[in-house]
C-alpha positions in Angstrom: -2.3 2.3 -36.2 -2.1 -1.4 -36.8 -5.1 -2.5 -34.8 -4.6 -6.2 -35.3 -1.1 -6.0 -33.9 -2.2 -4.1 -30.9 -4.8 -6.7 -29.9 -2.1 -9.3 -29.6 -0.4 -10.0 -26.3 3.3 -10.6 -26.6 5.3 -12.1 -23.7 8.5 -10.2 -23.2 11.5 -11.5 -21.3 12.9 -8.0 -21.9 10.6 -6.7 -19.1 12.6 -8.6 -16.5 15.8 -7.1 -18.0 14.3 -3.6 -17.8 13.3 -4.2 -14.1 16.9 -5.1 -13.3 18.0 -1.6 -14.3 16.4 0.0 -11.2 19.6 1.6 -9.9 20.1 5.3 -9.4 17.9 5.9 -12.5 15.0 4.2 -10.7 15.5 6.3 -7.6 15.5 9.4 -9.7 12.3 8.5 -11.4 13.1 8.0 -15.1 10.4 7.8 -17.8 8.2 4.8 -17.2 7.4 3.7 -20.8 10.5 1.9 -22.1 11.6 3.1 -25.6 14.7 1.0 -26.1 14.4 -1.3 -29.1 17.2 -3.5 -27.8 15.0 -4.8 -25.0 12.3 -6.0 -27.4 14.7 -7.4 -29.9 16.1 -9.8 -27.3 12.7 -11.0 -26.1 10.9 -14.1 -27.2 7.3 -13.4 -28.3 4.2 -15.5 -28.9 0.7 -14.4 -29.8 -2.6 -15.5 -28.5 -6.1 -14.7 -29.6 -8.8 -13.7 -27.1 -12.4 -12.6 -27.0 -11.1 -9.5 -25.1 -9.0 -6.8 -26.7 -6.5 -4.5 -25.2 -7.6 -1.8 -27.7 -9.5 1.0 -26.1 -12.6 1.9 -28.1 -12.6 5.6 -28.8 -16.0 5.4 -30.4 -17.8 4.3 -27.2 -17.6 7.3 -24.9 -20.6 8.4 -22.9 -21.1 12.1 -22.0 -22.4 13.9 -19.0 -23.4 17.2 -20.5 -24.4 18.8 -17.2 -20.9 18.4 -15.8 -18.9 18.2 -19.0 -17.5 14.7 -18.4 -16.7 11.9 -20.8 -16.6 8.4 -19.4 -16.5 4.7 -20.1 -17.5 2.0 -17.7 -16.6 -1.7 -17.7 -13.6 -2.0 -20.0 -11.9 -5.3 -19.5 -8.2 -4.5 -19.2 -6.6 -7.9 -20.0 -7.1 -10.5 -22.7 -7.3 -13.6 -20.6 -9.2 -12.4 -17.5 -9.7 -14.7 -14.6 -12.6 -12.7 -13.3 -14.3 -10.3 -15.8 -16.6 -9.1 -12.9 -13.4 -7.6 -11.4 -10.9 -7.2 -14.1 -12.5 -4.2 -15.8 -12.1 -0.5 -15.3 -13.9 2.8 -15.7 -12.3 6.1 -16.8 -13.6 9.6 -16.2 -12.3 12.6 -18.2 -12.9 16.3 -18.0 -14.7 17.3 -21.2 -12.0 19.9 -22.2 -9.5 17.1 -22.8 -11.5 15.5 -25.7 -13.0 16.6 -29.0 -16.0 14.4 -29.7 -18.7 13.9 -32.2 -22.0 12.1 -31.6 -22.5 8.7 -33.0 -25.6 7.6 -35.0 -26.9 5.7 -32.0 -27.6 9.0 -30.3 -26.0 8.0 -27.0 -22.3 7.5 -27.5 -19.5 9.6 -28.9 -16.3 9.2 -30.9 -13.6 11.3 -29.3 -10.0 12.1 -29.8 -7.5 13.9 -27.5 -7.7 17.7 -27.5 -4.1 18.6 -26.5 -5.1 22.3 -26.2 -8.0 21.7 -23.9 -7.2 22.8 -20.3 -8.6 22.6 -16.8 -6.7 24.7 -14.4 -3.0 24.0 -14.8 -3.4 20.9 -16.9 -4.0 20.1 -20.5 -5.3 17.0 -22.4 -1.8 15.5 -22.7 -0.4 16.6 -19.2 -3.3 15.8 -16.8 -2.2 13.4 -14.0 -4.1 10.1 -13.8 -5.2 9.1 -10.3 -6.2 5.6 -9.3 -8.0 4.7 -6.1 -7.0 1.5 -4.3 -9.9 0.9 -1.9 -9.1 -2.6 -0.6 -9.4 -2.7 3.3 -7.8 -5.7 4.7 -6.4 -6.5 1.3 -10.0 -7.3 0.1 -11.2 -6.8 -3.4 -12.1 -3.5 -5.1 -15.4 -3.8 -6.9 -15.4 -2.0 -10.3 -18.0 0.7 -11.1 -21.1 -0.7 -12.7 -22.7 2.7 -13.4 -21.7 6.3 -13.8 -21.8 8.7 -10.8 -20.4 12.2 -11.0 -20.6 12.8 -7.3 -17.9 10.2 -6.5 -15.4 11.7 -8.9 -16.3 15.4 -9.0 -13.5 16.8 -6.8 -10.8 15.1 -8.9 -12.3 16.1 -12.3 -12.9 19.7 -11.1 -9.2 19.8 -10.3 -8.3 18.7 -13.8 -7.3 15.1 -12.9 -8.3 12.0 -14.8 -9.8 9.4 -12.6 -9.4 5.7 -13.4 -11.3 3.1 -11.3 -10.1 -0.5 -11.8 -11.8 -3.5 -10.3 -9.3 -5.6 -8.4 -9.5 -9.1 -6.9 -8.7 -9.7 -3.3 -8.8 -12.0 -0.3 -12.6 -12.0 -0.1 -13.5 -12.5 -3.8 -12.3 -16.1 -4.3 -14.8 -18.5 -5.7 -15.2 -22.3 -5.7 -12.9 -22.4 -8.8 -10.6 -19.5 -8.3 -8.3 -18.2 -5.6 -7.9 -14.4 -5.6 -5.3 -14.3 -2.8 -2.0 -12.4 -3.1 -0.5 -11.4 -5.4 -3.6 -11.1 -7.6 -4.8 -7.8 -6.2 -1.6 -5.9 -7.0 -1.3 -7.9 -10.2 -4.6 -6.7 -11.4 -3.7 -3.1 -10.5 -0.5 -3.4 -12.5 -2.4 -4.8 -15.4 -4.7 -1.8 -15.4 -1.8 0.5 -15.4 -0.3 -1.3 -18.3 -3.6 -1.1 -20.2 -3.5 2.7 -19.8 0.1 2.8 -21.2 -0.9 0.4 -24.0 -3.5 2.9 -25.1 -1.7 6.1 -24.3 -2.0 7.4 -27.9 -5.8 7.5 -27.7 -6.4 8.2 -24.0 -6.0 11.7 -22.6 -3.7 12.3 -19.6 0.0 11.7 -18.9 0.8 8.1 -18.2 4.2 9.3 -16.8 2.1 10.9 -14.0 0.0 8.0 -12.6 -0.6 8.4 -8.9 -2.2 5.8 -6.6 -4.0 6.5 -3.4 -5.5 4.3 -0.7 -5.9 3.6 3.0 -5.2 0.6 5.2 -5.0 -2.5 3.0 -5.5 -0.1 0.1 -2.5 2.0 1.3 -0.6 -1.2 1.6 -1.3 -2.4 -1.9 -0.6 0.9 -3.5 2.7 0.9 -1.5 3.5 -2.6 -2.9 2.7 -1.4 -6.4 4.7 1.8 -5.9 7.8 0.0 -4.8 7.6 -3.0 -7.2 7.3 -1.3 -10.6 8.3 -3.7 -13.3 9.5 -6.3 -10.8 10.1 -9.8 -12.4 8.2 -11.3 -9.5 4.9 -10.3 -11.1 5.6 -11.2 -14.7 4.3 -14.8 -14.6 1.1 -13.6 -13.0 0.7 -10.7 -15.5 1.2 -13.1 -18.5 -1.3 -15.6 -17.1 -4.1 -13.0 -17.3 -3.0 -11.5 -20.6 -1.8 -8.2 -19.4 -0.2 -5.8 -21.8 3.6 -6.6 -21.8 4.6 -4.7 -25.0 3.3 -1.8 -27.0 2.5 -1.8 -30.7 6.2 -1.5 -31.6 7.2 -4.5 -29.4 8.7 -2.3 -26.7 8.3 -3.4 -23.1 5.5 -1.6 -21.2 5.9 -0.6 -17.6 3.6 -0.8 -14.5 5.7 1.7 -12.5 3.9 4.7 -11.1 4.9 8.3 -10.4 3.4 8.7 -7.0 1.8 7.0 -4.0 -0.6 8.4 -1.3 -0.8 5.9 1.5 -2.9 6.4 4.7 -2.2 3.9 7.4 -0.6 1.3 5.1 -0.8 -2.1 6.9 2.3 -3.6 5.2 5.7 -5.2 5.9 3.7 -8.2 6.8 6.6 -10.7 6.8 7.9 -9.2 10.1 4.8 -7.6 11.5 4.2 -10.3 14.2 7.6 -9.4 15.6 7.4 -5.6 15.4 3.8 -5.6 16.9 5.0 -7.4 20.0 8.1 -5.2 20.4 6.3 -2.0 19.8 3.1 -2.7 21.8 2.7 -6.3 23.0 5.6 -6.2 25.5 3.6 -3.6 27.5 0.4 -5.7 27.7 -0.5 -8.4 30.2 -4.1 -9.4 29.4 -5.8 -11.7 26.9 -3.3 -13.6 24.8 -0.6 -11.8 26.7 -1.7 -13.0 30.2 1.1 -14.7 32.0 -0.6 -18.1 32.2 -0.8 -18.5 28.5 1.7 -20.0 26.1 1.1 -16.9 23.9 2.6 -14.7 26.7 5.9 -16.5 26.2 5.4 -16.3 22.4 4.8 -12.5 22.6 8.1 -12.1 24.6 10.0 -14.2 22.1 8.6 -12.3 19.1 9.6 -9.0 20.7 13.1 -10.3 21.3 13.5 -11.5 17.7 12.5 -8.2 16.1 15.6 -6.1 17.0 17.8 -8.6 15.1 15.8 -8.2 12.0 15.6 -4.5 12.4 19.3 -4.1 12.8 19.9 -6.2 9.7 18.0 -3.6 7.6 20.7 -1.0 8.1 18.3 1.9 8.2 19.7 5.4 8.5 18.2 8.7 9.5 18.4 12.0 7.5 21.9 12.7 9.1 23.2 9.3 7.9 23.2 7.9 11.4 22.7 4.1 11.4 19.6 3.2 13.4 19.8 0.2 15.6 18.3 -1.3 18.8 20.4 -2.3 21.7 19.7 -4.2 24.9 18.3 -2.2 27.8 18.0 -2.7 31.5 14.2 -2.4 31.4 12.0 -3.8 28.7 13.0 -5.5 25.5 15.6 -3.6 23.6 14.3 -0.2 24.5 17.6 1.5 23.8 19.8 2.5 20.9 19.6 5.0 18.0 16.5 3.4 16.5 14.7 3.7 19.8 15.7 7.3 20.1 14.5 8.0 16.5 11.1 6.4 17.3 10.7 8.6 20.4 11.6 11.7 18.2 8.9 10.7 15.8 6.3 10.4 18.6 7.5 13.7 20.1 7.3 15.5 16.8 3.8 14.2 16.3 2.6 15.5 19.6 4.2 18.9 19.0 2.6 19.2 15.6 -0.7 18.5 17.3 -0.1 21.3 19.8 0.9 23.8 17.1 -1.9 22.9 14.7 -4.7 23.2 17.3 -6.1 25.6 19.8 -7.8 24.8 23.1 -10.4 24.1 24.3 -10.1 21.0 22.0 -12.4 18.1 21.6 -10.9 14.7 20.8 -13.3 12.0 19.4 -12.0 8.4 19.7 -12.7 6.2 16.7 -15.6 3.8 17.4 -14.6 1.2 14.9 -13.1 0.6 11.5 -13.8 3.4 8.9 -17.2 2.9 7.4 -18.4 0.7 10.3 -20.9 3.2 11.5 -19.7 2.8 15.1 -19.4 6.1 17.0 -16.6 6.9 19.4 -16.6 9.0 22.5 -15.8 12.7 22.6 -13.8 14.5 25.4 -13.2 18.2 25.5 -10.0 19.5 27.2 -10.1 23.1 28.2 -6.4 23.8 28.3 -3.2 22.2 27.1 -2.3 21.5 30.7 -5.6 19.6 31.1 -4.7 17.5 28.1 -1.1 16.8 29.3 -2.5 15.8 32.6 -4.8 13.3 30.9 -1.8 11.8 29.0 0.0 11.4 32.2 -2.9 9.7 34.0 -1.2 6.4 34.7 2.4 7.5 34.6 4.4 10.6 33.8 5.8 10.2 30.3 5.2 13.7 28.8 6.6 17.0 30.1 5.3 20.3 28.8 7.0 23.7 28.4 4.2 26.3 28.3 6.6 29.1 27.3 7.4 27.3 24.0 4.2 25.3 23.7 6.3 22.1 23.2 6.2 18.7 24.8 8.9 16.0 25.4 8.1 12.3 25.4 10.3 10.3 27.7 9.7 6.7 26.7 7.7 4.2 24.6 6.0 2.4 27.4 4.1 5.4 28.8 3.0 6.4 25.2 1.8 2.9 24.4 -0.1 2.4 27.6 -1.8 5.8 27.2 -2.3 6.1 23.4 -1.6 2.9 21.5 -2.8 -0.2 23.2 -2.4 -3.6 21.4 -5.8 -4.5 20.1 -4.8 -7.6 18.2 -3.9 -11.0 19.7 -0.4 -12.4 19.7 0.5 -13.5 16.2 -1.3 -10.3 15.1 -0.8 -10.9 11.4 0.4 -14.5 10.8 -1.9 -16.2 13.4 -0.8 -19.4 15.0 -4.1 -21.0 14.1 -4.2 -19.2 10.7 -7.1 -17.1 12.0 -5.9 -13.6 11.1 -7.1 -11.7 8.0 -3.6 -11.7 6.6 -3.6 -15.6 6.6 -6.4 -15.3 4.1 -4.5 -12.7 2.1 -1.9 -15.4 1.5 -4.3 -18.3 1.2 -2.7 -21.2 -0.8 -5.6 -22.6 -2.8 -9.3 -22.1 -2.4 -10.4 -20.9 1.1 -7.2 -22.2 2.7 -5.7 -19.5 5.0 -2.0 -20.1 5.1 1.1 -19.2 7.1 3.4 -16.8 5.3 6.0 -15.4 7.6 9.3 -17.3 8.0 10.5 -15.0 10.8 7.5 -16.1 12.8 8.1 -19.8 12.0 11.7 -19.4 13.3 10.4 -18.1 16.6 8.0 -21.0 16.9 10.7 -23.5 16.0 13.2 -22.2 18.5 10.8 -22.2 21.4 8.0 -24.7 20.9 9.4 -27.1 23.5 8.8 -24.4 26.1 5.4 -23.5 24.7 4.4 -27.1 25.0 4.7 -26.9 28.8 1.6 -24.7 28.8 -1.8 -26.3 29.1 -3.2 -24.2 26.3 -0.6 -25.2 23.7 -1.7 -27.3 20.7 0.7 -29.3 18.6 -1.1 -28.0 15.5 0.7 -24.7 16.2 4.2 -26.0 15.8 6.7 -25.2 13.1 5.7 -28.1 10.8 2.5 -26.3 10.0 4.4 -23.4 8.7 6.8 -25.6 6.7 3.9 -27.4 5.1 2.2 -24.1 4.0 5.5 -22.7 2.7 6.1 -25.7 0.5 2.9 -25.5 -1.4 2.7 -23.8 -4.8 -0.1 -21.7 -6.3 -1.8 -21.9 -9.7 1.1 -20.1 -11.3 3.6 -22.5 -9.8 5.1 -20.1 -7.2 5.7 -20.9 -3.6 4.9 -18.8 -0.5 8.4 -17.2 -0.4 7.9 -15.8 -3.9 4.4 -14.4 -3.1 5.4 -12.9 0.3 8.4 -11.2 -1.3 6.2 -9.7 -4.0 4.0 -8.2 -1.3 6.8 -6.8 0.9 7.8 -3.2 0.0 11.1 -3.6 1.9 12.0 -6.5 -0.4 12.5 -3.8 -3.1 13.8 -1.0 -1.0 16.3 -2.6 1.4 19.8 -4.0 0.6 19.0 -6.8 3.1 16.8 -8.4 0.4 17.4 -9.9 -3.1 14.9 -7.6 -4.8 16.9 -4.4 -3.9 17.2 -2.2 -7.0 15.4 -4.7 -9.2 12.3 -2.6 -9.6 11.2 1.0 -10.5 10.2 2.8 -7.4 7.7 5.7 -7.5 9.5 9.0 -7.1 6.8 10.9 -5.1 5.4 9.6 -1.8 2.9 11.0 0.8 2.4 8.8 3.9 0.0 9.6 6.7 -0.8 7.5 9.7 -2.8 7.9 12.9 -0.5 7.5 15.8 -3.2 5.9 18.0 -4.0 3.0 15.7 -3.6 -0.4 17.3 -3.7 -2.1 13.9 0.1 -2.0 13.4 3.2 -0.7 15.1 4.6 2.8 14.7 7.5 0.9 13.1 5.6 0.0 10.0 5.3 3.5 8.4 8.5 4.7 10.0 10.6 2.0 8.4 8.8 2.5 5.1 9.7 6.2 5.1 13.3 5.5 6.2 13.8 2.8 3.5 12.4 5.1 0.8 14.8 7.9 1.8 17.7 5.5 2.1 16.9 4.1 -1.3 17.4 7.6 -2.7 13.8 8.8 -3.1 14.0 12.5 -2.3 10.3 13.4 -2.2 8.8 11.6 0.8 6.2 13.6 2.7 5.6 11.7 6.0 3.6 12.5 9.1 2.4 10.5 12.0 -0.8 12.3 13.1 -1.5 12.7 16.8 -4.9 11.9 18.3 -5.9 10.0 15.1 -6.3 6.2 14.8 -6.8 3.9 11.8 -8.2 6.5 9.4 -7.3 8.9 6.6 -5.3 10.8 9.1 -4.4 14.4 8.3 -2.8 17.0 10.6 -5.2 19.6 9.2 -7.8 19.9 6.5 -9.7 17.3 4.4 -7.9 14.2 3.2 -9.2 14.4 -0.4 -8.5 18.1 -0.8 -5.0 17.6 0.7 -4.3 14.7 -1.7 -5.4 16.7 -4.7 -3.2 19.6 -3.7 -0.3 17.3 -3.1 -0.7 15.8 -6.6 -0.7 19.3 -8.0 2.5 20.1 -6.2 4.6 17.1 -7.3 3.6 16.3 -10.9 5.1 17.9 -14.0 3.2 21.0 -15.1 
């Protein structure tokens, strides 16, 4: 191995060319590490020196003899890190996958891969690599600073290799550095590239990297899973000195094999609109009270969403095009897409009825996961009691006791009973830039920014009317959006570039320029709590439909009844279910 060569970062224009090949091959999940010499021969290369090396140190393993685990903590995974306190990773490996000898210092080990060492169904060269993305609200993921077996034991006992990268996020910016999008996913991609750069000395299969996360973490692993090798991330990756080529000058990939996403809060560019169509149009208090300008804004956002939705050209499993059409009551509560949404809701309720027995106790979520807030618990003695509770305000569910199945008649009754809007109008791109997502797209240091052109268009078209309300402020008009959109970040990219990079549908839908210009993960498991008011039902539904329409055959999707914004599962434990899913989809 030419170590000097491997510590050099080489910029490869061939990576962009590789990304453009994401056609049917990308959908089918071809090998992720490029081996074509033609790509590298056409690339321009330059070398830089750095205090940080991409070379993994195989002489620096630590060992937990009690649990038979080799590990390393704090390896910087790029050569020009913007934040060494975040851009480092830890790796945890079952002992069977390495053959090691103790070093003279008495504490560390030199180890090489043991291809014959096995744990369960996996061996040293075939074990999947799982990567957590724990970034609620698109926040940062702090790297591990010390070893803990407890936090990784379930994964290692199952024979998986656990890699924990630190990632920057919207809350980790400093007085001299902005960590807003797309830096979180950029760091994640750089960590993946580091693993592939060192695949000859690290155990595990880099063709079987699986990401998992919830909420903002589920969103960012979804972005990474749909944007593999996208040229949009190249300038950011090069800036931090990510591995772009292997030792032979062949382009490296940041595509992954699988994604587990619980409640992914994504598709942010249209989320203001879908939130009002799905939930806001049925609310009449707070920012949706009739005396406020935001009540008119809510109605206009809801009316704008069907036009966007219909442009996506989504189809169901039968090939039927899904669209919304005008209705006599409500805002576009008709059409094949509306029918499909009601089918999803009905299926969720019927899964709940088949999965559980009564008496049944439902505990409402008291606050965000990890908040420590407790909810309230209610026990329903029979299914009939529960159905009566659902129909408290209006009859929107009918129940057939002979088949133990229910039928949902419409969206309004469901929303008013189970899925109230808990965010203000402008739920994601706030009119005063006050929503968390405005900080996700901050342009510069501590400067929350507008990021959604669809929202800007609604404001522009209707601000004369909004100005007739006493609570309107001219600071909310379209010029504020235009000003934010025109700015450029430290890499020289504007808001449109950054927002596209963080939009999964940009890579999945033919309505966008990024369609088939990335490598999309071939295995997906998506779970969401149907009661969550954090995003519309449409968010995960459209993601699932777009993946299937793209040609991804393995999409395991469920909307879980009686669950809110959490690691929702129909039955069982989330971690156990995730590990079992990984075992079922990766190559043996």
